[in-house]
TORGUDREN-585105 format. One record per residue (C-alpha): residue in one letter; z negated, y negated, x negated. Coordinates in Angstrom, 2 decimals, m for minus. Example, Ala and Ser with C-alpha at 12.3 -4.5 7.8 and 13.67 -1.06 7.14 Angstrom:
// residues 2
{r "A", {m7.80, 4.50, m12.30}}
{r "S", {m7.14, 1.06, m13.67}}
***
This chain:
// residues 489
{r "X", {m4.95, m10.86, 20.54}}
{r "X", {m2.25, m8.34, 21.52}}
{r "X", {m0.90, m7.04, 18.18}}
{r "X", {1.99, m4.64, 17.72}}
{r "X", {2.08, m3.10, 14.21}}
{r "X", {5.22, m1.29, 13.06}}
{r "X", {5.04, 0.84, 9.93}}
{r "X", {6.85, 3.75, 8.31}}
{r "X", {3.54, 5.10, 7.05}}
{r "X", {0.10, 5.52, 8.45}}
{r "X", {m2.64, 7.56, 6.78}}
{r "X", {m3.31, 10.46, 7.28}}
{r "X", {m0.01, 11.23, 9.06}}
{r "X", {2.38, 9.79, 6.44}}
{r "X", {1.53, 8.40, 3.02}}
{r "X", {3.38, 7.89, m0.24}}
{r "X", {1.31, 5.01, m1.63}}
{r "X", {m0.95, 2.20, m0.52}}
{r "X", {1.11, 1.21, 2.54}}
{r "X", {m0.25, 3.97, 4.80}}
{r "X", {m3.83, 3.29, 3.77}}
{r "X", {m3.54, m0.47, 4.24}}
{r "X", {m1.92, m0.26, 7.72}}
{r "X", {m4.39, 2.33, 8.94}}
{r "X", {m7.42, 0.37, 7.71}}
{r "X", {m6.23, m3.06, 8.89}}
{r "X", {m5.23, m1.87, 12.34}}
{r "X", {m8.56, m0.04, 12.78}}
{r "X", {m10.59, m3.14, 11.77}}
{r "X", {m8.57, m5.39, 14.09}}
{r "X", {m9.15, m2.91, 16.92}}
{r "X", {m12.87, m2.75, 16.22}}
{r "X", {m12.98, m6.56, 16.39}}
{r "X", {m11.76, m6.41, 19.99}}
{r "X", {m7.98, m6.91, 19.64}}
{r "X", {m5.39, m4.88, 21.66}}
{r "X", {m3.70, m3.12, 18.72}}
{r "X", {m0.85, m0.66, 19.18}}
{r "X", {0.79, 0.97, 16.17}}
{r "X", {4.28, 2.51, 16.07}}
{r "X", {5.53, 4.93, 13.42}}
{r "X", {8.12, 7.77, 13.16}}
{r "X", {7.21, 11.32, 14.12}}
{r "X", {8.31, 12.83, 10.84}}
{r "X", {8.93, 16.54, 10.46}}
{r "X", {6.14, 16.63, 7.88}}
{r "X", {3.58, 15.79, 10.60}}
{r "X", {4.19, 19.22, 12.13}}
{r "X", {0.80, 20.61, 11.10}}
{r "X", {m0.88, 17.93, 13.21}}
{r "X", {1.37, 18.20, 16.26}}
{r "X", {m1.16, 20.13, 18.31}}
{r "X", {m3.11, 16.87, 18.62}}
{r "X", {m0.03, 14.78, 19.43}}
{r "X", {1.11, 14.77, 23.05}}
{r "X", {4.10, 13.20, 24.91}}
{r "X", {3.64, 9.89, 26.75}}
{r "X", {4.84, 10.75, 30.26}}
{r "X", {6.68, 7.52, 31.00}}
{r "X", {8.19, 7.24, 27.51}}
{r "X", {10.42, 10.31, 27.53}}
{r "X", {14.21, 10.63, 27.37}}
{r "X", {14.79, 7.03, 26.24}}
{r "X", {17.89, 5.76, 24.50}}
{r "X", {19.02, 2.90, 22.29}}
{r "X", {22.61, 1.83, 22.01}}
{r "X", {24.18, 2.75, 18.63}}
{r "X", {27.68, 1.39, 18.32}}
{r "X", {29.70, 2.85, 21.20}}
{r "X", {27.18, 5.60, 21.94}}
{r "X", {23.50, 6.18, 22.56}}
{r "X", {20.72, 7.73, 20.45}}
{r "X", {17.94, 9.42, 22.34}}
{r "X", {14.25, 9.35, 21.55}}
{r "X", {10.85, 10.00, 23.13}}
{r "X", {7.34, 8.81, 22.37}}
{r "X", {4.22, 10.77, 21.61}}
{r "X", {0.66, 9.68, 21.05}}
{r "X", {m2.42, 11.17, 19.44}}
{r "X", {m6.14, 10.51, 19.13}}
{r "X", {m7.18, 7.93, 16.55}}
{r "X", {m10.35, 6.52, 15.15}}
{r "X", {m12.02, 4.18, 17.64}}
{r "X", {m9.51, 5.26, 20.35}}
{r "X", {m6.84, 2.87, 19.06}}
{r "X", {m3.37, 3.62, 20.34}}
{r "X", {m0.95, 5.16, 17.83}}
{r "X", {2.58, 5.86, 19.05}}
{r "X", {5.05, 8.17, 17.35}}
{r "X", {8.77, 7.58, 17.77}}
{r "X", {10.17, 11.11, 18.18}}
{r "X", {13.81, 11.41, 17.23}}
{r "X", {14.42, 14.78, 15.58}}
{r "X", {17.99, 13.83, 14.64}}
{r "X", {16.59, 11.16, 12.37}}
{r "X", {13.06, 12.23, 11.44}}
{r "X", {13.38, 16.01, 11.30}}
{r "X", {13.86, 16.04, 7.53}}
{r "X", {11.85, 17.23, 4.58}}
{r "X", {11.09, 13.83, 3.07}}
{r "X", {9.78, 10.60, 4.57}}
{r "X", {12.55, 8.64, 2.85}}
{r "X", {16.03, 9.87, 1.96}}
{r "X", {19.28, 8.84, 0.40}}
{r "X", {21.21, 9.98, 3.46}}
{r "X", {24.02, 7.86, 4.87}}
{r "X", {22.09, 7.17, 8.05}}
{r "X", {18.87, 6.10, 6.31}}
{r "X", {19.31, 2.63, 7.73}}
{r "X", {19.47, 4.07, 11.25}}
{r "X", {16.13, 5.84, 10.86}}
{r "X", {14.40, 2.48, 10.63}}
{r "X", {16.61, 0.66, 13.08}}
{r "X", {15.26, 3.27, 15.45}}
{r "X", {11.70, 2.47, 14.38}}
{r "X", {12.02, m1.28, 15.04}}
{r "X", {14.01, m1.02, 18.25}}
{r "X", {12.03, 1.93, 19.52}}
{r "X", {8.82, m0.04, 19.21}}
{r "X", {10.26, m2.97, 21.15}}
{r "X", {11.72, m0.65, 23.81}}
{r "X", {8.28, 0.84, 24.27}}
{r "X", {6.69, m2.56, 24.74}}
{r "X", {9.24, m3.26, 27.47}}
{r "X", {8.50, m0.01, 29.32}}
{r "X", {4.74, m0.58, 28.94}}
{r "X", {5.22, m4.14, 30.33}}
{r "X", {3.07, m5.09, 27.40}}
{r "X", {3.79, m8.49, 25.84}}
{r "X", {2.56, m8.61, 22.23}}
{r "X", {1.53, m11.98, 20.94}}
{r "X", {2.21, m10.74, 17.40}}
{r "X", {4.52, m8.17, 15.95}}
{r "X", {3.51, m7.25, 12.35}}
{r "X", {6.38, m5.63, 10.45}}
{r "X", {5.46, m3.69, 7.31}}
{r "X", {7.95, m3.60, 4.44}}
{r "X", {11.69, m3.29, 4.69}}
{r "X", {11.56, m0.37, 7.10}}
{r "X", {10.36, m2.65, 9.89}}
{r "X", {11.75, m5.95, 8.64}}
{r "X", {14.72, m6.20, 11.01}}
{r "X", {12.28, m6.64, 13.94}}
{r "X", {12.03, m10.44, 13.72}}
{r "X", {15.82, m10.67, 13.93}}
{r "X", {15.90, m8.25, 16.87}}
{r "X", {13.44, m10.46, 18.71}}
{r "X", {15.84, m13.39, 18.27}}
{r "X", {18.98, m11.46, 19.10}}
{r "X", {19.17, m8.10, 20.88}}
{r "X", {15.87, m8.69, 22.79}}
{r "X", {16.02, m12.48, 23.10}}
{r "X", {16.95, m12.15, 26.79}}
{r "X", {13.60, m10.60, 27.74}}
{r "X", {10.87, m13.09, 28.67}}
{r "X", {8.33, m10.41, 27.72}}
{r "X", {8.89, m11.54, 24.08}}
{r "X", {9.23, m15.28, 24.81}}
{r "X", {5.88, m16.10, 23.18}}
{r "X", {5.90, m13.33, 20.58}}
{r "X", {5.51, m14.33, 16.92}}
{r "X", {6.46, m12.15, 14.01}}
{r "X", {4.90, m11.44, 10.66}}
{r "X", {6.62, m9.56, 7.82}}
{r "X", {4.16, m7.94, 5.40}}
{r "X", {5.48, m7.22, 1.90}}
{r "X", {3.62, m4.37, 0.27}}
{r "X", {6.10, m3.99, m2.64}}
{r "X", {9.09, m6.27, m3.02}}
{r "X", {10.79, m3.74, m5.30}}
{r "X", {11.88, m1.85, m2.16}}
{r "X", {14.15, m3.94, 0.04}}
{r "X", {16.44, m1.66, 2.12}}
{r "X", {19.93, m2.74, 1.06}}
{r "X", {22.94, m1.26, 2.89}}
{r "X", {26.58, m1.91, 3.35}}
{r "X", {27.65, m4.36, 6.03}}
{r "X", {29.39, m1.49, 7.87}}
{r "X", {26.00, m0.76, 9.46}}
{r "X", {26.14, m3.91, 11.60}}
{r "X", {27.78, m2.20, 14.53}}
{r "X", {25.47, 0.81, 14.79}}
{r "X", {22.45, m1.42, 14.09}}
{r "X", {23.40, m3.52, 17.12}}
{r "X", {23.93, m6.69, 15.08}}
{r "X", {27.74, m7.06, 15.10}}
{r "X", {27.47, m9.93, 17.60}}
{r "X", {24.72, m11.66, 15.66}}
{r "X", {26.20, m11.91, 12.16}}
{r "X", {25.68, m15.69, 12.13}}
{r "X", {21.94, m14.98, 11.91}}
{r "X", {22.27, m13.01, 8.69}}
{r "X", {22.45, m14.29, 5.14}}
{r "X", {26.10, m15.23, 4.70}}
{r "X", {26.17, m14.76, 0.97}}
{r "X", {24.97, m11.20, 1.35}}
{r "X", {27.54, m10.52, 4.09}}
{r "X", {30.31, m11.96, 1.94}}
{r "X", {29.37, m9.33, m0.65}}
{r "X", {29.41, m6.60, 1.93}}
{r "X", {25.64, m6.14, 2.16}}
{r "X", {22.72, m6.49, 4.50}}
{r "X", {19.22, m6.60, 3.00}}
{r "X", {16.57, m5.60, 5.54}}
{r "X", {13.58, m7.25, 3.73}}
{r "X", {15.53, m10.43, 3.03}}
{r "X", {16.48, m10.63, 6.71}}
{r "X", {12.83, m10.20, 7.73}}
{r "X", {11.71, m12.94, 5.35}}
{r "X", {14.44, m15.21, 6.71}}
{r "X", {13.41, m14.79, 10.38}}
{r "X", {9.67, m14.03, 10.47}}
{r "X", {7.27, m16.76, 11.53}}
{r "X", {4.92, m15.88, 8.67}}
{r "X", {5.11, m13.67, 5.63}}
{r "X", {2.17, m11.93, 4.07}}
{r "X", {1.72, m9.94, 0.90}}
{r "X", {m1.13, m7.92, m0.44}}
{r "X", {m2.79, m10.24, m2.97}}
{r "X", {m2.93, m14.00, m3.67}}
{r "X", {m1.58, m13.60, m7.24}}
{r "X", {1.33, m11.45, m6.08}}
{r "X", {2.26, m14.12, m3.52}}
{r "X", {2.80, m16.51, m6.37}}
{r "X", {4.47, m13.93, m8.66}}
{r "X", {7.18, m12.98, m6.15}}
{r "X", {8.31, m16.62, m6.03}}
{r "X", {9.36, m16.31, m9.70}}
{r "X", {12.49, m14.65, m11.18}}
{r "X", {10.34, m12.23, m13.17}}
{r "X", {8.81, m10.62, m10.06}}
{r "X", {10.90, m11.80, m7.07}}
{r "X", {13.56, m9.07, m7.40}}
{r "X", {16.28, m11.46, m6.32}}
{r "X", {14.39, m12.89, m3.31}}
{r "X", {12.45, m15.57, m5.23}}
{r "X", {14.62, m18.46, m4.05}}
{r "X", {14.20, m17.54, m0.38}}
{r "X", {10.46, m17.11, m0.87}}
{r "X", {10.21, m20.45, m2.63}}
{r "X", {11.88, m22.04, 0.38}}
{r "X", {9.31, m20.37, 2.64}}
{r "X", {6.33, m20.82, 0.36}}
{r "X", {4.26, m22.62, 2.99}}
{r "X", {4.61, m19.62, 5.31}}
{r "X", {3.84, m17.06, 2.59}}
{r "X", {0.20, m15.89, 2.43}}
{r "X", {m1.38, m13.49, m0.06}}
{r "X", {m4.28, m11.56, 1.41}}
{r "X", {m5.92, m8.87, m0.69}}
{r "X", {m6.00, m5.38, 0.73}}
{r "X", {m9.51, m4.12, 1.46}}
{r "X", {m11.33, m0.89, 0.63}}
{r "X", {m12.73, 1.50, 3.21}}
{r "X", {m16.25, 1.99, 1.87}}
{r "X", {m16.92, 4.59, 4.54}}
{r "X", {m14.64, 6.79, 2.41}}
{r "X", {m14.81, 5.28, m1.07}}
{r "X", {m18.49, 4.96, m2.04}}
{r "X", {m20.28, 7.22, m4.50}}
{r "X", {m23.52, 6.99, m2.59}}
{r "X", {m22.17, 9.08, 0.30}}
{r "X", {m18.86, 10.48, m0.89}}
{r "X", {m18.72, 14.06, 0.40}}
{r "X", {m15.86, 14.93, m1.98}}
{r "X", {m17.90, 14.54, m5.16}}
{r "X", {m20.65, 16.98, m6.22}}
{r "X", {m23.27, 14.42, m7.23}}
{r "X", {m23.85, 11.19, m5.31}}
{r "X", {m25.14, 8.08, m7.15}}
{r "X", {m25.43, 4.32, m6.86}}
{r "X", {m25.95, 1.19, m8.96}}
{r "X", {m29.67, 1.77, m9.09}}
{r "X", {m29.49, 5.43, m10.14}}
{r "X", {m26.49, 6.36, m12.25}}
{r "X", {m27.62, 9.92, m13.15}}
{r "X", {m25.05, 11.45, m10.81}}
{r "X", {m22.26, 9.64, m12.72}}
{r "X", {m22.89, 11.71, m15.83}}
{r "X", {m23.10, 14.88, m13.78}}
{r "X", {m19.73, 14.13, m12.17}}
{r "X", {m18.30, 13.56, m15.64}}
{r "X", {m19.34, 17.07, m16.62}}
{r "X", {m17.81, 18.42, m13.41}}
{r "X", {m14.55, 16.60, m14.15}}
{r "X", {m14.46, 17.91, m17.71}}
{r "X", {m14.97, 21.43, m16.45}}
{r "X", {m12.22, 20.99, m13.85}}
{r "X", {m9.72, 20.05, m16.57}}
{r "X", {m11.09, 22.42, m19.22}}
{r "X", {m12.18, 19.58, m21.53}}
{r "X", {m14.88, 20.05, m24.12}}
{r "X", {m17.88, 17.82, m23.43}}
{r "X", {m18.18, 15.00, m25.97}}
{r "X", {m20.98, 12.53, m25.24}}
{r "X", {m19.57, 9.99, m27.75}}
{r "X", {m16.08, 9.80, m26.20}}
{r "X", {m15.37, 7.99, m22.95}}
{r "X", {m13.32, 9.83, m20.38}}
{r "X", {m10.33, 7.78, m19.18}}
{r "X", {m9.01, 8.55, m15.67}}
{r "X", {m5.57, 7.95, m14.18}}
{r "X", {m4.56, 8.50, m10.55}}
{r "X", {m1.09, 7.13, m9.94}}
{r "X", {2.47, 7.45, m8.90}}
{r "X", {4.21, 8.03, m12.16}}
{r "X", {6.83, 5.28, m11.84}}
{r "X", {8.20, 2.64, m14.22}}
{r "X", {6.24, m0.07, m12.33}}
{r "X", {3.00, 1.49, m13.58}}
{r "X", {3.64, 0.69, m17.27}}
{r "X", {2.84, 4.09, m18.77}}
{r "X", {5.51, 3.74, m21.45}}
{r "X", {3.14, 1.27, m23.06}}
{r "X", {0.86, 4.25, m23.75}}
{r "X", {3.42, 6.52, m25.50}}
{r "X", {1.88, 5.87, m28.91}}
{r "X", {m1.55, 4.53, m27.98}}
{r "X", {m2.98, 7.47, m26.10}}
{r "X", {m1.82, 10.14, m28.63}}
{r "X", {m3.38, 8.11, m31.46}}
{r "X", {m6.74, 7.81, m29.71}}
{r "X", {m6.75, 11.49, m28.69}}
{r "X", {m5.76, 12.58, m32.20}}
{r "X", {m8.66, 10.62, m33.62}}
{r "X", {m11.05, 12.18, m31.10}}
{r "X", {m12.07, 8.82, m29.67}}
{r "X", {m11.25, 9.44, m25.96}}
{r "X", {m10.72, 12.08, m23.36}}
{r "X", {m8.15, 11.83, m20.55}}
{r "X", {m7.84, 13.17, m17.01}}
{r "X", {m4.55, 12.41, m15.19}}
{r "X", {m3.56, 13.09, m11.56}}
{r "X", {m0.06, 12.10, m10.40}}
{r "X", {3.61, 12.85, m10.01}}
{r "X", {6.86, 10.95, m10.16}}
{r "X", {9.53, 10.31, m12.79}}
{r "X", {10.25, 13.21, m15.06}}
{r "X", {9.70, 11.28, m18.28}}
{r "X", {6.11, 10.39, m17.39}}
{r "X", {5.31, 13.87, m16.10}}
{r "X", {6.59, 15.26, m19.38}}
{r "X", {4.56, 12.78, m21.39}}
{r "X", {1.26, 13.66, m19.75}}
{r "X", {2.11, 17.39, m19.79}}
{r "X", {2.74, 17.08, m23.54}}
{r "X", {m0.64, 15.37, m24.04}}
{r "X", {m2.40, 18.14, m22.19}}
{r "X", {m0.64, 20.76, m24.27}}
{r "X", {m1.08, 18.92, m27.57}}
{r "X", {m4.77, 18.10, m27.02}}
{r "X", {m6.00, 20.79, m24.59}}
{r "X", {m9.71, 20.14, m25.20}}
{r "X", {m9.35, 16.38, m24.78}}
{r "X", {m6.60, 15.81, m22.22}}
{r "X", {m5.70, 17.31, m18.82}}
{r "X", {m2.87, 16.68, m16.38}}
{r "X", {m2.61, 17.76, m12.72}}
{r "X", {0.93, 17.25, m11.44}}
{r "X", {0.98, 16.28, m7.73}}
{r "X", {m1.79, 14.82, m5.56}}
{r "X", {m5.20, 16.08, m4.48}}
{r "X", {m7.52, 13.82, m2.54}}
{r "X", {m10.71, 15.63, m3.62}}
{r "X", {m9.58, 15.49, m7.24}}
{r "X", {m8.74, 11.79, m6.92}}
{r "X", {m12.35, 11.18, m5.83}}
{r "X", {m13.73, 13.28, m8.68}}
{r "X", {m11.66, 11.38, m11.22}}
{r "X", {m13.00, 8.10, m9.90}}
{r "X", {m16.58, 9.41, m9.98}}
{r "X", {m16.42, 11.30, m13.26}}
{r "X", {m14.40, 8.93, m15.47}}
{r "X", {m15.91, 6.21, m17.66}}
{r "X", {m12.76, 4.09, m17.59}}
{r "X", {m9.75, 3.86, m15.30}}
{r "X", {m6.38, 2.89, m16.81}}
{r "X", {m3.77, 0.80, m14.92}}
{r "X", {m1.34, m0.84, m17.40}}
{r "X", {1.01, m1.90, m14.60}}
{r "X", {4.06, m4.05, m15.26}}
{r "X", {3.53, m5.34, m11.75}}
{r "X", {0.99, m4.37, m9.09}}
{r "X", {1.20, m6.04, m5.65}}
{r "X", {m2.39, m5.18, m4.85}}
{r "X", {m3.62, m1.87, m6.22}}
{r "X", {m6.47, 0.07, m4.67}}
{r "X", {m7.65, 2.34, m7.45}}
{r "X", {m9.06, m0.50, m9.51}}
{r "X", {m11.20, m1.46, m6.50}}
{r "X", {m12.24, 2.18, m6.01}}
{r "X", {m13.11, 2.32, m9.69}}
{r "X", {m15.28, m0.78, m9.47}}
{r "X", {m17.34, 0.73, m6.68}}
{r "X", {m17.71, 3.99, m8.65}}
{r "X", {m18.86, 2.24, m11.88}}
{r "X", {m15.67, 3.33, m13.57}}
{r "X", {m14.66, 0.32, m15.67}}
{r "X", {m10.97, m0.61, m15.05}}
{r "X", {m8.69, m1.37, m17.98}}
{r "X", {m5.77, m3.26, m16.46}}
{r "X", {m2.97, m5.70, m17.15}}
{r "X", {m3.34, m9.18, m15.67}}
{r "X", {m0.86, m9.04, m12.75}}
{r "X", {m0.90, m9.10, m8.92}}
{r "X", {m3.97, m7.67, m7.28}}
{r "X", {m5.33, m6.47, m10.61}}
{r "X", {m5.72, m10.13, m11.66}}
{r "X", {m7.45, m10.92, m8.38}}
{r "X", {m10.06, m8.13, m8.57}}
{r "X", {m10.80, m7.33, m12.22}}
{r "X", {m12.82, m10.03, m14.00}}
{r "X", {m12.41, m10.05, m17.78}}
{r "X", {m15.44, m8.78, m19.67}}
{r "X", {m17.95, m10.89, m21.49}}
{r "X", {m21.23, m9.98, m23.10}}
{r "X", {m23.06, m10.91, m19.93}}
{r "X", {m20.51, m10.81, m17.17}}
{r "X", {m17.17, m9.54, m15.87}}
{r "X", {m16.37, m6.10, m14.51}}
{r "X", {m13.45, m4.79, m16.56}}
{r "X", {m11.07, m5.07, m19.48}}
{r "X", {m7.93, m7.20, m18.87}}
{r "X", {m4.91, m7.67, m21.12}}
{r "X", {m2.01, m10.01, m20.68}}
{r "X", {1.08, m8.85, m22.53}}
{r "X", {3.09, m5.87, m21.25}}
{r "X", {3.54, m4.27, m24.62}}
{r "X", {1.96, m1.59, m26.75}}
{r "X", {m0.10, m4.12, m28.73}}
{r "X", {m1.69, m5.47, m25.53}}
{r "X", {m2.68, m2.01, m24.30}}
{r "X", {m3.99, m1.00, m27.73}}
{r "X", {m6.12, m4.15, m27.87}}
{r "X", {m7.53, m3.47, m24.39}}
{r "X", {m8.48, 0.11, m25.14}}
{r "X", {m9.98, m0.78, m28.55}}
{r "X", {m12.00, m3.49, m26.82}}
{r "X", {m13.14, m1.02, m24.14}}
{r "X", {m14.22, 1.43, m26.85}}
{r "X", {m16.25, m1.26, m28.61}}
{r "X", {m17.93, m2.15, m25.33}}
{r "X", {m18.61, 1.50, m24.53}}
{r "X", {m20.40, 1.83, m27.87}}
{r "X", {m22.90, m0.80, m26.68}}
{r "X", {m24.64, 0.97, m23.75}}
{r "X", {m26.41, m2.15, m22.41}}
{r "X", {m23.19, m4.16, m22.18}}
{r "X", {m21.31, m1.18, m20.71}}
{r "X", {m23.91, m0.59, m18.05}}
{r "X", {m23.71, m4.28, m17.12}}
{r "X", {m19.96, m3.96, m16.62}}
{r "X", {m20.47, m0.91, m14.47}}
{r "X", {m23.17, m2.45, m12.25}}
{r "X", {m21.23, m5.75, m11.87}}
{r "X", {m18.29, m3.82, m10.46}}
{r "X", {m20.39, m1.61, m8.17}}
{r "X", {m21.94, m4.61, m6.52}}
{r "X", {m18.69, m6.33, m5.59}}
{r "X", {m17.48, m6.34, m1.98}}
{r "X", {m13.79, m5.80, m1.23}}
{r "X", {m14.39, m4.35, 2.20}}
{r "X", {m11.90, m4.55, 5.01}}
{r "X", {m14.66, m6.14, 7.07}}
{r "X", {m14.22, m9.23, 4.89}}
{r "X", {m10.44, m9.09, 4.48}}
{r "X", {m9.68, m8.66, 8.18}}
{r "X", {m11.19, m12.11, 8.85}}
{r "X", {m8.41, m13.69, 6.78}}
{r "X", {m5.79, m11.84, 8.80}}
{r "X", {m7.40, m12.94, 12.07}}
{r "X", {m7.36, m16.53, 10.89}}
{r "X", {m3.66, m16.33, 9.98}}
{r "X", {m2.71, m14.48, 13.19}}
{r "X", {m4.63, m16.97, 15.31}}
{r "X", {m2.66, m19.82, 13.84}}
{r "X", {0.50, m18.31, 15.37}}
{r "X", {m0.80, m18.29, 18.88}}
{r "X", {0.39, m21.08, 21.19}}
{r "X", {m1.97, m23.89, 21.92}}
{r "X", {m3.74, m23.40, 25.29}}
{r "X", {m2.52, m25.57, 28.12}}
{r "X", {m4.78, m28.59, 28.97}}
{r "X", {m5.83, m27.01, 32.28}}
{r "X", {m6.89, m23.83, 30.39}}
{r "X", {m9.01, m25.98, 28.05}}
{r "X", {m10.65, m27.74, 30.96}}
{r "X", {m11.36, m24.45, 32.73}}
{r "X", {m12.93, m23.12, 29.51}}
***
């Protein structure tokens, strides 16, 4: 298959959450399986430290898209990628030469109009006809509409199908309808949601859902959740109408990177048959955060964006109570909203021998927390997929999670003989307190705890498995071969 992927993030060049990891891993696996995969993303200013490996594409220089009455110039660069897959950077310093990946600037919409249209313009100049265009999140979600409007004249795209992939429906890209002219859609308003237009808005993600041939999201449970008012963020009615075209496919894990048996970022490798290194990593993690070793207390790890979605307000009373009683230790890595940063900073100051907080992100420290913790806490109010609970399972770090989205699809509630984690239902303090009390009871029974650990370590959430589901879905969008082609085959 000829597959064009458009994304605002791609690890390691640009990453704020799971989007960059998922796009990089999926595209790489598709390429390894023999598909012609070409990925397009912005050349952000923050990629400057890697620019020595990124070179201009000779025939994709000094290009232009029409923006209202004028033109906006861009060029295209490329750089080496794993497995020699093509990765193309849309270079437009006027739009991407900024400090942050995402902004609140007035032209934020135009930054991702450029991404969608720039990718299609490149396909034209390459004379490359993609059979599929996969559009990730709101930043690329106008692309299906562009295929039906601005680029509908070009036979290059006559057989091109589109897929919109929703990684988090909480981010939709909503702008005033004044952007229609510069976005090139003033003559195509009849193809937009008329209720939104009447209220003076255009919603990028909604537009993509309306026009894509298929819609994917990052876990089966989340696919059902976003069709409800509780989780649909205002798009549930449209998603209900398109339910037959909506597919939840769990993100995979790259076990080349996330496996304690050969993880080069942790000091002591280990596996399900020999867990000695797990305890040694726990000691290393305690030393890193200045925690006093306490064999009787489990060490709870957190690696997260500190956002309201993640449910940390449920812990405002629970974690201090358990730390005060000396029943747990805590190691936290993350940054985000001020209130959560202040909460974890306060815990580290109030209980310096039992709690530590690292504000920001460190990939080596994230690996050490996964390897050195006994439990991993994710009390999310909603979680489209989640990756850290799957990392935790492979590292024998028992996840304590709320039953939602991808957490519900990957963490199997504990029993005396089975399961791989602790799962609670209600998004309230009582639910989290019950989960942690239950985890502490299980931890006090070493045989049961070891069983939970080993069950998790032996599960397979690899991309090698998950990519097969994408291939099956993508193949369903290809046109049926002509009878003569079948006979020739």
